[in-house]
C-alpha positions in Angstrom: 179.5 150.3 176.3 179.7 149.3 172.6 178.7 146.5 170.4 181.1 143.6 169.8 183.0 144.1 166.6 186.5 142.9 167.1 189.0 140.5 165.4 192.5 139.2 165.9 193.6 137.8 162.6 192.2 136.4 159.3 192.8 132.9 160.8 190.8 133.7 164.0 188.0 135.3 162.0 187.8 132.3 159.8 187.8 129.9 162.8 185.1 131.9 164.6 182.9 132.0 161.5 183.3 128.3 160.9 182.8 127.2 164.4 180.3 129.8 165.8 179.0 132.1 163.1 180.8 134.9 164.9 182.9 137.4 163.1 184.8 139.7 165.5 186.5 142.6 163.7 188.4 144.9 166.0 192.1 145.4 166.4 194.2 143.2 168.6 193.6 143.8 172.2 196.4 145.7 174.0 196.6 143.1 176.8 197.5 140.5 174.2 200.4 142.6 172.9 202.1 143.8 176.0 202.4 142.2 179.4 203.2 145.6 180.8 200.0 147.4 179.8 197.0 146.5 182.0 193.6 146.8 180.4 190.3 146.1 182.1 188.6 142.8 181.2 185.9 142.8 178.6 182.5 141.1 179.2 179.9 140.5 176.5 176.2 140.3 177.3 173.0 139.8 175.3 172.3 143.2 174.0 171.4 145.8 173.0 172.0 148.1 175.9 169.0 148.5 178.2 168.2 144.8 178.6 167.7 142.9 181.8 170.9 141.0 180.8 172.9 144.3 180.9 171.6 144.9 184.4 172.6 141.4 185.5 176.1 142.0 184.0 176.5 145.2 185.9 175.4 143.4 189.1 177.9 140.6 188.5 180.7 143.1 187.8 180.0 145.1 190.9 180.7 142.0 193.1 184.3 141.6 192.0 187.4 143.2 193.4 189.1 143.5 189.9 188.7 146.6 187.7 185.2 147.0 186.4 185.0 145.3 183.0 184.2 147.0 179.7 180.7 145.8 178.8 180.1 145.1 175.1 176.7 144.2 173.6 176.2 141.0 171.5 173.4 140.5 169.0 172.4 137.1 170.4 173.3 134.5 173.0 175.3 132.6 170.4 177.3 135.7 169.5 178.1 136.4 173.1 179.3 132.9 173.8 181.2 132.7 170.5 183.1 135.9 171.5 184.2 134.1 174.7 185.2 131.0 172.7 187.2 133.1 170.2 189.0 134.8 173.1 187.6 138.2 172.0 186.1 138.8 175.4 186.9 137.4 178.8 183.4 136.4 179.8 179.8 136.6 178.7 176.5 137.0 180.7 173.4 135.3 179.3 170.0 134.3 180.6 169.6 130.7 181.7 166.1 130.3 183.1 163.1 132.3 184.1 160.6 131.7 186.9 157.7 132.0 184.5 158.8 130.5 181.2 161.4 128.1 182.5 164.7 127.4 180.7 166.1 129.5 177.9 166.5 126.9 175.2 169.3 128.6 173.2 171.5 129.0 176.2 170.8 125.4 177.3 171.7 124.1 173.8 174.9 126.2 173.7 176.1 124.8 177.0 175.2 121.2 175.9 176.4 121.1 172.3 178.8 124.1 171.9 182.5 124.3 172.6 182.9 123.9 176.4 182.5 126.9 178.6 182.3 127.1 182.4 179.7 128.9 184.6 181.7 131.0 187.1 178.9 133.1 188.7 175.2 133.6 188.7 172.8 136.5 189.3 169.1 136.8 189.9 167.3 139.8 188.5 163.7 140.7 189.3 161.8 141.2 186.0 159.5 144.2 186.0 158.0 145.5 182.8 156.8 149.0 181.8 154.8 149.8 178.7 157.1 152.3 177.0 156.2 154.6 174.1 157.4 157.8 172.4 156.4 161.0 174.2 152.9 162.1 173.2 151.6 158.6 172.6 148.5 157.5 174.5 147.1 154.0 175.3 144.4 154.3 172.7 147.0 155.0 169.9 149.0 151.8 170.6 148.5 149.3 167.8 151.6 147.1 168.2 153.5 146.1 171.3 156.9 144.4 171.0 159.1 142.4 173.4 161.2 139.3 173.7 159.2 136.1 173.8 159.6 135.7 177.5 158.5 139.3 178.0 155.4 138.8 175.8 154.6 135.7 177.9 154.5 137.8 181.0 152.5 140.8 179.6 150.1 139.1 177.2 147.2 139.0 179.7 147.7 142.7 180.5 147.9 143.6 176.8 144.8 141.6 176.0 142.9 143.3 178.7 144.1 146.9 178.5 145.0 147.1 174.7 142.6 144.8 172.9 143.3 146.7 169.7 147.0 146.0 169.8 148.9 143.1 168.2 152.1 141.7 169.7 155.4 141.6 167.9 158.4 139.3 168.8 161.8 141.0 169.0 165.3 139.7 169.8 165.3 141.4 173.3 163.2 143.8 175.4 165.7 146.6 174.6 165.4 145.9 170.9 161.7 146.5 171.2 162.4 149.8 173.0 164.9 150.8 170.3 162.3 150.0 167.6 159.8 152.3 169.4 162.3 155.1 169.5 162.9 154.6 165.8 159.2 154.7 165.1 158.8 151.1 163.8 156.8 150.0 166.9 154.1 151.9 168.9 155.1 150.5 172.3 157.5 148.1 174.1 157.2 145.9 177.1 160.6 146.5 178.5 162.8 147.1 181.5 162.6 150.5 183.2 166.2 151.2 182.3 165.3 151.0 178.6 162.9 154.0 178.9 165.7 156.2 180.2 168.2 155.0 177.6 165.9 155.5 174.6 164.0 158.6 175.8 160.6 156.9 176.1 157.7 157.6 178.4 156.0 155.0 180.5 152.3 154.6 179.7 151.9 151.9 182.4 154.0 150.4 185.1 154.5 146.8 186.4 152.4 145.2 183.7 153.9 141.7 184.1 151.9 138.6 184.9 154.0 137.7 187.9 155.0 140.5 190.2 157.7 138.3 191.7 159.1 137.1 188.3 162.8 136.6 188.3 165.4 135.5 185.8 168.6 133.6 186.5 171.7 134.8 184.6 175.1 133.1 184.4 178.6 134.4 183.7 180.5 132.0 181.4 184.3 131.8 180.8 186.7 129.6 179.0 187.6 126.4 180.9 190.0 126.8 183.8 190.7 125.2 187.2 187.8 125.3 189.6 187.8 128.1 192.2 188.0 127.5 195.9 184.7 126.4 197.5 182.8 129.0 199.5 180.6 126.6 201.5 177.5 127.7 199.6 178.2 126.5 196.1 176.4 125.0 193.1 177.7 122.5 190.5 176.2 122.3 187.0 176.5 119.2 184.7 175.2 117.8 181.4 174.6 114.0 181.4 174.3 111.8 178.4 172.8 108.5 179.5 171.8 105.2 177.8 168.1 105.1 176.7 167.4 102.0 178.9 164.9 101.3 181.7 166.1 102.5 185.1 169.2 104.3 183.8 168.2 107.8 185.0 166.9 106.4 188.3 170.3 104.8 188.8 172.1 108.0 188.2 169.9 110.0 190.5 170.3 107.4 193.2 174.1 108.1 193.1 173.3 111.7 194.1 170.8 110.7 196.8 173.0 108.1 198.3 175.7 110.7 198.9 173.2 113.2 200.3 173.6 115.6 197.4 170.6 117.8 196.8 169.5 118.5 193.2 168.0 121.9 192.5 167.4 121.5 188.8 166.9 118.6 186.4 165.9 119.3 182.8 166.0 117.4 179.5 167.0 118.6 176.0 167.0 116.7 172.7 170.3 115.1 171.8 169.9 116.3 168.2 170.5 112.7 167.0 167.3 110.7 167.1 163.7 111.5 168.3 163.0 110.5 171.8 166.7 110.7 173.0 167.6 113.4 175.5 170.5 114.8 177.6 169.9 116.0 181.1 171.1 119.3 182.6 171.6 119.1 186.4 172.3 121.6 189.1 173.4 120.2 192.4 174.3 121.7 195.8 178.0 121.4 196.4 181.4 121.9 194.8 183.6 119.7 192.8 186.2 120.0 195.5 183.8 118.3 198.0 184.6 114.6 198.4 181.0 113.7 198.0 180.6 115.6 194.7 183.9 114.1 193.3 182.7 110.7 194.4 179.4 111.0 192.6 181.0 112.2 189.4 183.3 109.2 189.5 180.3 106.9 190.1 178.3 108.4 187.2 181.3 107.8 185.0 181.5 104.2 186.2 177.8 103.8 185.3 178.6 104.8 181.7 177.2 108.3 181.7 179.0 110.9 179.6 179.6 114.1 181.6 180.1 117.7 180.7 181.2 119.7 183.7 179.7 123.2 183.5 181.4 124.6 186.6 181.2 124.9 190.4 180.4 128.5 191.5 178.9 130.5 194.4 175.2 130.0 194.8 173.3 133.3 195.0 169.8 132.2 195.7 169.2 130.8 199.2 171.4 128.4 201.0 172.6 125.0 199.8 171.0 122.0 201.5 173.8 120.6 203.7 174.8 117.0 203.1 174.1 114.5 205.9 176.9 113.8 208.4 177.9 110.5 206.6 178.6 112.5 203.4 180.8 115.2 205.0 184.4 115.7 204.2 185.4 114.5 207.7 183.6 111.2 207.2 185.2 110.7 203.8 188.6 111.2 205.4 187.8 108.7 208.2 186.6 106.2 205.6 189.8 106.6 203.6 191.9 106.0 206.7 190.0 102.8 207.5 190.4 101.5 204.0 194.1 102.4 204.1 194.5 100.6 207.4 192.8 97.5 206.0 195.0 97.5 202.9 198.1 97.7 205.1 197.1 94.6 207.1 195.6 96.3 210.1 192.0 95.4 211.1 190.2 98.1 213.0 187.5 96.4 215.1 185.3 99.5 215.3 184.1 101.8 212.5 186.5 104.7 212.1 188.4 103.7 215.3 185.4 104.4 217.5 184.1 102.3 220.3 181.0 100.3 219.6 178.7 102.7 221.6 180.2 105.7 219.9 179.8 104.1 216.5 176.1 103.2 217.1 175.4 106.7 218.5 176.9 108.3 215.4 175.0 106.1 213.1 171.7 106.7 214.8 172.2 110.4 214.8 172.9 110.7 211.1 170.6 110.7 208.1 171.1 107.4 206.5 172.5 105.8 209.7 173.4 102.2 210.1 170.0 101.2 211.4 171.4 99.3 214.4 168.5 98.2 216.6 
């Protein structure tokens, strides 16, 4: 595992610097030169080595049947995603949200405002912190504890109680704090257990986090490509730009509800234009190949919403809420057949070709039935 430092050409370097502030400087990748030579894929992650993101990346890589990717560390979320956009790596793993602190703003903004990328997989990693220090250090000798802001949020109560003499220091990542401890510029780090092994540190205390069941959701991002086949337990992510008018958001949410699509996340981020104007990031159960999901995207577009599709991918936490019977693929097919028949001059007297009793029974047995008395 090594840091990102590659480049293709002066033109690509200039483009990446101009668009993303990313300056890859390695030689041309062999797989771009010869179609005969096969090289493993390269995945970037928020580095340095020893972070929870590295662990998430390893977990994601272990799921695939392809050769294990070469993992390369990026200095920031922006650098990792810029490397994907510049075609210097095949994918990048970054944190999206945490069960304690919520969304990771930089990742949200990159997905909203940056050059389009697609989420192709997700991973959930339990977040457990150790207080790591150089061998020979004691609790009483700790004067400064470093960690990522999300890490500090989870350990601040423990630090205040057990290390009242210590100040906290913000670092770019939990592993960066461990690296600083190893270098002697920090006394201790609140970091992942793997960081202690990697940097030769001792644990002064275990499991010092505020929430013992804290977990972070990570996503794997790639350049835009056709959607994968649905698995039956999928999630679709979107960004919605909507008019700042009364009832607009309610109308959009109603489009999901009327099709039986369950929303698992709804968050707002500033549009970066005027104060008080926001975009909405949405996670919904289902796949873009599902008729109901395709139908709701068409309806949102008809309502004037601007969409950014962030991908449909296998859901890794729990099971999707199944749509009601009326929103199933079979019902969409039946409805299409009825409309086609009507357009051709035929007039089915019963819904979907059913008898009246069958139609009433189906409606009464479905969520959102016809309400026939």
